[in-house]
C-alpha positions as CSV (number, residue, x, y, z in Angstrom):
1,M,29.9,-1.7,-56.5
2,T,28.4,0.9,-55.1
3,A,30.2,3.0,-52.1
4,T,28.2,2.2,-48.6
5,V,27.4,4.8,-46.0
6,S,26.4,4.9,-42.6
7,R,22.4,5.6,-42.2
8,Q,19.8,5.7,-39.5
9,F,17.1,3.7,-40.1
10,T,13.3,4.9,-38.2
11,D,10.1,3.7,-37.7
12,M,8.0,4.7,-40.5
13,R,5.1,5.9,-38.6
14,T,6.9,7.7,-35.2
15,N,9.9,8.4,-36.5
16,T,11.8,6.8,-33.4
17,P,15.3,5.9,-34.3
18,L,15.8,1.8,-34.7
19,A,18.8,1.1,-36.0
20,V,22.4,2.3,-37.9
21,C,24.0,0.6,-40.5
22,E,25.7,0.8,-43.9
23,V,23.8,1.0,-47.2
24,P,24.4,2.9,-50.5
25,E,22.7,6.3,-50.5
26,D,20.4,5.1,-53.5
27,F,19.1,2.6,-51.6
28,L,15.2,3.1,-50.5
29,I,15.5,2.6,-46.4
30,G,13.0,1.9,-43.7
31,G,11.6,0.3,-40.6
32,M,8.6,-0.9,-38.5
33,L,8.5,-0.8,-34.4
34,N,6.0,-3.2,-32.8
35,G,5.8,-2.2,-29.2
36,Q,4.0,-5.1,-28.0
37,F,5.7,-7.8,-25.9
38,Q,7.0,-11.2,-28.0
39,S,8.1,-12.8,-24.8
40,D,8.9,-12.2,-21.4
41,I,12.4,-11.1,-22.4
42,V,11.3,-9.3,-25.7
43,P,9.3,-6.2,-25.0
44,F,9.3,-5.0,-28.7
45,T,10.1,-6.1,-32.1
46,F,10.9,-4.4,-35.3
47,A,12.1,-4.5,-38.9
48,I,14.4,-3.0,-41.2
49,H,14.8,-2.9,-45.0
50,A,17.1,-1.3,-47.3
51,I,15.9,-1.6,-51.3
52,N,17.2,-0.7,-54.6
53,N,14.0,-1.8,-57.1
54,D,16.4,-1.1,-60.2
55,Q,19.2,-3.8,-59.3
56,Q,16.3,-6.1,-57.5
57,I,18.7,-6.0,-54.3
58,T,16.9,-6.3,-50.6
59,L,18.1,-6.5,-47.1
60,F,15.9,-7.0,-44.1
61,N,17.2,-7.1,-40.9
62,M,14.7,-8.6,-37.6
63,S,15.3,-7.7,-33.9
64,P,15.3,-10.3,-31.2
65,E,12.2,-12.9,-30.7
66,M,12.6,-15.7,-27.8
67,F,10.2,-18.6,-27.6
68,Y,9.9,-20.7,-24.5
69,D,9.4,-24.6,-24.9
70,Y,8.0,-25.9,-21.5
71,R,9.1,-29.6,-21.9
72,N,7.2,-30.1,-18.3
73,M,3.5,-30.4,-19.6
74,L,1.8,-29.8,-16.3
75,M,4.2,-26.5,-15.9
76,K,2.8,-25.5,-19.3
77,Q,-0.7,-26.1,-18.8
78,T,-0.5,-24.2,-15.6
79,L,1.0,-21.3,-17.1
80,S,-1.0,-21.2,-19.8
81,T,-4.0,-20.3,-17.2
82,L,-2.5,-16.8,-15.9
83,P,-3.8,-13.7,-17.4
84,T,0.1,-12.4,-17.7
85,T,1.3,-15.5,-20.0
86,I,2.3,-14.5,-23.4
87,T,1.2,-17.7,-24.5
88,T,2.2,-16.5,-28.3
89,S,5.9,-17.2,-27.3
90,F,5.1,-20.9,-26.6
91,R,6.8,-23.1,-29.4
92,D,8.7,-26.0,-29.6
93,F,12.6,-26.4,-30.2
94,I,13.1,-26.6,-34.1
95,E,16.8,-27.1,-34.8
96,P,18.6,-23.7,-35.8
97,E,19.4,-24.5,-39.2
98,D,15.7,-25.0,-39.8
99,Y,14.4,-22.5,-37.7
100,L,16.4,-19.8,-40.3
101,K,15.4,-21.5,-43.4
102,Q,11.9,-21.0,-42.2
103,V,12.8,-17.2,-41.8
104,A,14.6,-16.7,-45.1
105,E,11.8,-19.0,-47.0
106,S,8.6,-16.5,-45.2
107,I,10.8,-13.5,-46.5
108,F,11.5,-15.1,-50.0
109,G,7.9,-16.3,-50.3
110,A,9.3,-19.8,-52.3
111,R,11.0,-23.0,-51.0
112,L,14.8,-22.7,-51.1
113,D,17.6,-24.8,-51.7
114,L,20.9,-24.9,-48.9
115,Q,24.1,-24.0,-51.4
116,A,26.8,-23.2,-48.7
117,T,27.3,-21.8,-45.0
118,A,29.7,-19.7,-44.1
119,D,30.6,-17.3,-40.7
120,L,28.8,-14.5,-40.2
121,P,30.8,-11.3,-39.9
122,S,27.9,-9.6,-37.6
123,R,29.1,-7.7,-34.2
124,F,27.4,-10.4,-32.2
125,N,29.5,-12.8,-33.8
126,M,33.0,-10.9,-33.7
127,N,32.4,-10.2,-29.7
128,L,31.1,-13.5,-28.9
129,Q,32.3,-13.5,-25.3
130,S,30.4,-10.1,-24.8
131,S,27.3,-11.7,-26.8
132,F,27.5,-14.6,-24.2
133,D,27.9,-12.5,-21.1
134,E,24.9,-10.0,-22.2
135,F,22.9,-12.8,-22.7
136,A,23.8,-15.0,-19.4
137,N,23.2,-11.5,-17.7
138,V,19.3,-12.0,-18.6
139,M,19.1,-15.4,-18.3
140,N,20.4,-15.0,-14.3
141,M,17.9,-12.9,-13.9
142,I,15.4,-15.6,-14.6
143,V,16.6,-17.5,-12.4
144,M,16.9,-14.9,-9.8
145,S,13.3,-14.3,-10.5
146,E,12.6,-17.7,-9.9
147,A,14.4,-17.8,-6.8
148,Q,12.9,-14.9,-5.2
149,S,9.8,-16.7,-5.9
150,G,10.6,-19.8,-4.1
151,S,11.6,-22.3,-6.8
152,E,14.9,-23.6,-7.6
153,V,16.0,-23.7,-10.9
154,R,19.2,-24.5,-13.1
155,I,20.9,-24.0,-16.2
156,N,21.7,-27.1,-18.0
157,N,23.0,-25.5,-21.2
158,A,23.4,-22.5,-22.9
159,I,24.6,-21.2,-26.4
160,C,25.6,-18.2,-28.6
161,K,26.1,-19.0,-31.7
162,S,25.9,-17.1,-35.5
163,Y,24.9,-18.6,-38.7
164,L,25.3,-17.9,-42.3
165,M,23.4,-19.9,-45.1
166,K,23.6,-19.3,-48.7
167,Y,20.5,-20.5,-50.6
168,A,19.2,-20.9,-54.0
169,G,15.7,-20.1,-55.1
170,V,13.1,-19.5,-58.1
171,K,10.5,-17.0,-58.0
172,D,8.6,-16.4,-61.0
173,G,10.6,-18.2,-63.3
174,K,13.5,-16.0,-62.2
175,E,17.1,-17.4,-60.2
176,Y,17.8,-15.4,-56.9
177,T,20.5,-15.9,-54.7
178,I,19.5,-15.8,-51.1
179,L,22.0,-15.1,-48.0
180,A,20.1,-15.5,-44.3
181,G,22.1,-15.4,-41.2
182,M,21.4,-15.2,-37.4
183,D,22.9,-14.4,-34.1
184,Y,21.1,-17.4,-32.3
185,Q,21.0,-17.4,-28.4
186,G,19.0,-20.3,-26.1
187,A,19.3,-21.8,-22.6
188,E,18.1,-25.1,-21.3
189,F,16.3,-24.9,-17.4
190,Y,15.9,-27.9,-15.0
191,F,13.3,-27.1,-12.0
192,P,14.1,-30.1,-9.2
193,M,10.5,-28.9,-7.9
194,A,8.8,-30.0,-11.0
195,D,9.9,-33.8,-10.1
196,L,7.9,-33.4,-7.0
197,F,4.8,-32.2,-9.1
198,N,5.3,-35.3,-11.6
199,G,5.4,-37.8,-8.9
200,I,2.3,-36.5,-7.6
201,G,0.6,-36.9,-11.1
202,N,2.0,-40.4,-11.3
203,M,0.4,-41.4,-8.0
204,F,-3.2,-40.2,-9.6
205,G,-2.6,-41.8,-12.9
206,N,-5.0,-40.9,-15.3
207,L,-6.2,-37.8,-13.4
208,F,-2.7,-36.4,-14.7
209,G,-1.9,-38.5,-17.6
210,N,0.4,-37.3,-19.8
211,A,0.1,-33.7,-18.8
212,A,2.5,-34.5,-15.7
213,Q,5.3,-36.0,-17.8
214,R,8.1,-34.0,-19.3
215,R,8.5,-34.5,-22.9
216,E,11.2,-36.9,-24.0
217,V,13.9,-35.3,-25.8
218,T,17.0,-37.6,-27.5
219,E,20.1,-37.0,-24.9
220,N,23.0,-36.2,-27.1
221,G,24.7,-33.2,-25.5
222,A,23.6,-30.7,-28.3
223,F,21.7,-28.0,-27.3
224,G,17.7,-28.3,-27.0
225,H,18.5,-32.1,-26.4
226,N,19.5,-32.4,-22.8
227,S,17.8,-34.2,-20.3
228,P,16.3,-33.4,-17.9
229,T,14.9,-30.0,-19.1
230,D,11.6,-28.3,-18.2
231,L,12.3,-25.3,-20.1
232,C,14.0,-24.7,-23.4
233,I,14.4,-20.7,-24.3
234,W,15.3,-20.4,-27.6
235,G,15.6,-17.8,-30.5
236,S,17.6,-15.3,-32.4
237,R,19.5,-11.6,-31.4
238,N,19.3,-10.5,-34.8
239,R,18.1,-12.2,-38.1
240,Y,19.6,-11.0,-41.7
241,I,18.0,-11.3,-45.0
242,G,19.7,-10.5,-48.8
243,I,17.7,-11.2,-51.6
244,F,19.3,-10.6,-55.2
245,P,18.8,-11.7,-58.8
246,K,21.5,-14.4,-59.2
247,E,23.7,-12.7,-61.8
248,K,23.7,-9.7,-59.1
249,E,25.3,-11.8,-56.6
250,D,28.9,-11.0,-56.1
251,E,27.5,-7.6,-55.5
252,G,24.5,-8.4,-53.4
253,S,26.9,-10.7,-51.1
254,E,29.2,-7.5,-50.8
255,L,26.5,-5.2,-49.8
256,F,24.8,-7.8,-47.5
257,V,28.2,-8.3,-45.6
258,K,28.7,-4.7,-45.1
259,F,24.7,-4.4,-43.9
260,V,25.6,-7.1,-41.2
261,S,29.0,-6.2,-40.1
262,S,27.9,-2.7,-39.3
263,Y,24.3,-2.9,-38.1
264,V,24.0,-1.5,-34.6
265,M,20.3,-1.3,-32.6
266,D,20.1,2.4,-31.5
267,Q,21.3,3.1,-28.3
268,N,18.1,4.7,-26.5
269,L,16.4,2.1,-27.9
270,N,18.9,-0.5,-26.7
271,S,18.8,0.9,-23.0
272,Q,14.7,1.1,-23.4
273,F,14.7,-2.6,-24.2
274,N,17.3,-3.7,-21.7
275,G,15.1,-1.5,-18.7
276,L,11.5,-3.1,-19.9
277,V,13.2,-6.8,-19.6
278,S,14.2,-5.6,-15.7
279,Q,10.9,-4.4,-15.1
280,K,9.1,-7.5,-16.3
281,M,11.4,-9.7,-14.4
282,Q,10.5,-7.4,-11.3
283,Q,7.1,-7.6,-11.8
284,S,7.2,-11.5,-12.0
285,V,8.5,-11.3,-8.6
286,Q,5.7,-9.3,-7.5
287,Q,3.2,-11.5,-9.0
288,A,4.4,-14.3,-7.6
289,Y,4.1,-12.5,-3.8
290,Q,0.5,-12.0,-4.8
291,Y,-0.5,-15.7,-6.0
292,Q,1.3,-17.0,-2.8
293,S,-0.5,-14.3,-0.7
294,M,-3.6,-14.8,-2.4
295,A,-3.7,-18.6,-2.2
296,R,-3.1,-18.1,1.7
297,Q,-6.2,-15.4,1.5
298,S,-8.2,-17.8,-0.1
299,Q,-7.9,-20.3,2.4
300,A,-8.5,-18.0,5.2
301,N,-11.6,-17.0,3.5
302,L,-12.8,-20.2,2.9
303,Q,-12.7,-21.3,6.7
304,Y,-14.5,-17.5,7.4
305,Q,-17.3,-18.2,4.8
306,Q,-17.8,-21.8,6.1
307,Q,-18.6,-19.9,9.4
308,K,-20.4,-17.3,8.4
309,L,-22.8,-19.7,6.4
310,T,-23.2,-21.8,9.5
311,N,-24.5,-18.8,11.8
312,M,-26.6,-17.3,8.9
313,I,-28.7,-21.0,9.1
314,S,-28.6,-21.0,12.4
315,Q,-30.0,-17.1,13.3
316,N,-32.4,-17.7,10.5
317,S,-33.7,-20.9,12.3
318,Q,-34.2,-19.5,15.5
319,S,-36.2,-16.3,13.8
320,I,-38.6,-18.9,12.5
321,S,-38.8,-20.6,15.2
322,A,-39.8,-17.5,17.2
323,G,-42.2,-16.2,14.5
324,I,-40.2,-13.2,14.5
325,M,-40.1,-12.0,10.9
326,D,-41.0,-8.6,9.1
327,S,-43.8,-8.7,6.6
328,W,-43.3,-9.9,3.1
329,D,-43.2,-6.3,1.3
330,R,-40.7,-5.0,3.8
331,K,-38.5,-8.5,3.0
332,M,-38.7,-8.0,-0.2
333,A,-37.8,-4.3,-0.1
334,S,-34.8,-5.2,2.5
335,Q,-33.6,-7.7,0.1
336,A,-33.6,-5.6,-2.7
337,R,-31.6,-2.9,-0.9
338,T,-28.7,-5.4,0.2
339,S,-28.7,-8.1,-2.2
340,E,-25.7,-6.5,-3.7
341,N,-23.5,-6.3,-0.7
342,F,-24.9,-9.8,0.4
343,S,-23.9,-11.1,-2.9
344,Q,-20.2,-9.9,-2.5
345,A,-20.1,-10.8,0.9
346,I,-21.3,-14.7,0.6
347,R,-18.4,-14.4,-2.2
348,G,-16.0,-13.1,-0.2
349,V,-15.3,-10.0,-2.5
350,D,-15.6,-6.2,-2.8
351,T,-16.2,-4.2,-5.7
352,Y,-13.4,-1.7,-7.2
353,T,-13.7,0.8,-9.8
354,T,-10.6,0.8,-12.4
355,T,-9.2,4.2,-13.9
356,D,-11.2,3.3,-17.1
357,G,-14.3,3.0,-15.4
358,R,-14.5,-1.0,-15.2
359,N,-15.8,-2.6,-12.0
360,V,-13.6,-5.4,-10.7
361,E,-14.2,-7.8,-7.9
362,V,-11.3,-8.1,-5.6
363,S,-10.8,-10.3,-2.5
364,V,-11.8,-9.0,0.9
365,G,-8.8,-10.0,2.4
366,A,-7.3,-7.0,0.5
367,D,-6.2,-4.1,2.5
368,H,-5.1,-2.0,-0.8
369,V,-5.7,-3.1,-4.4
370,Y,-3.7,-1.8,-7.5
371,E,-4.1,-1.3,-11.1
372,N,-1.2,-1.7,-14.0
373,R,-0.5,0.1,-17.0
374,Y,-2.2,-2.9,-18.5
375,G,-5.6,-2.8,-16.7
376,D,-4.5,-6.1,-14.7
377,V,-5.9,-5.8,-10.9
378,Y,-3.9,-7.3,-7.7
379,G,-4.9,-7.0,-4.1
380,V,-2.5,-6.7,-1.8
381,S,-3.1,-7.4,2.3
382,G,-0.9,-5.5,4.9
383,N,0.5,-2.0,4.8
384,S,0.4,-0.4,1.5
385,L,3.1,0.0,-1.3
386,D,5.2,2.8,-0.9
387,A,5.5,5.5,-3.4
388,E,8.9,4.2,-5.0
389,V,7.6,0.6,-5.5
390,L,4.7,2.0,-7.1
391,N,6.4,4.3,-9.3
392,K,8.7,1.1,-10.4
393,L,6.2,-0.8,-10.8
394,N,3.8,2.0,-12.5
395,W,1.3,0.9,-10.4
396,T,-2.2,2.8,-9.5
397,E,-4.2,2.2,-6.1
398,I,-7.7,2.2,-7.1
399,N,-10.9,2.3,-4.3
400,K,-14.1,0.5,-3.6
401,K,-17.2,1.6,-5.6
């Protein structure tokens, strides 16, 4: 067997270090980093590969991905309307074995037949308690985030488990052995307040229909099948794929085990990952406060606009009765000058200019308006946020047009 050495994998475009693991020196290696949020708790994704074309041995690792299965349809529909929701992370739960097979078949490019199962020798699996504690910290952050925004949430069940599957496949008339491993993790959440909204939906019958119901699951105690569950978060910390000709199975399997057992995400990249997750949770809390504030502002603005409209009608009626009107030309000129201000006032908004020159409208109830690094705009009533908070949130205050 070819000797393996510890090698650093980097993003081929930016040369950003991604991970370290053991592969032979004659293998071609590379990686690709995607800097976009895959879900609220996965701020970026990447994949690495090691290939020996002569031996037709290929090794892959794919970084974390986590999916959100909202069993409560009303919650799902409500969240889908929010601009900051990552709807591409919405995916119905499937069994871990099916999930891993889908990954393996998508990489191999053909149908696979399961041959055997075994323990995955990953560091995640070898240090399972530490892995579970790390995942539990993130899940507790979600619970705390919801609590700070006024929503009670409970964790029904959580799982951290590793899988290793051996498959056989045929491609272009050649037989291959495929090893697929996965460090699986997930948690089930129950929102007691959701029962209240479900009850309201039932009172109105067809007004909400099935949208107010939880999607039913078989209750057997296994992860992904407990009830009541309003949200099931599931996915993987790592996925590993090894592909090699059947006649190279012994050598390929040994290289795969070395690859998996030595894999470690780059320390700096891992710190950035955890920091971005924490920042996202803080932004979620701040956003919840903003929505609550906006709801109160909207109610106050509605009452204000109703009174303002009543006063305007009364004033116009008195002016007409008294015969006190400007000439038509003067009136039209005045209306042309004030039409924009009038339009904004009657709608209860002011226009602000963002850092990239866009004009956006914000409720008149906002004393300060801020823009985040993604271009999203938030109005805040009361005192301005201090510099430390703005720096943590990466917000910039913008001014009226």
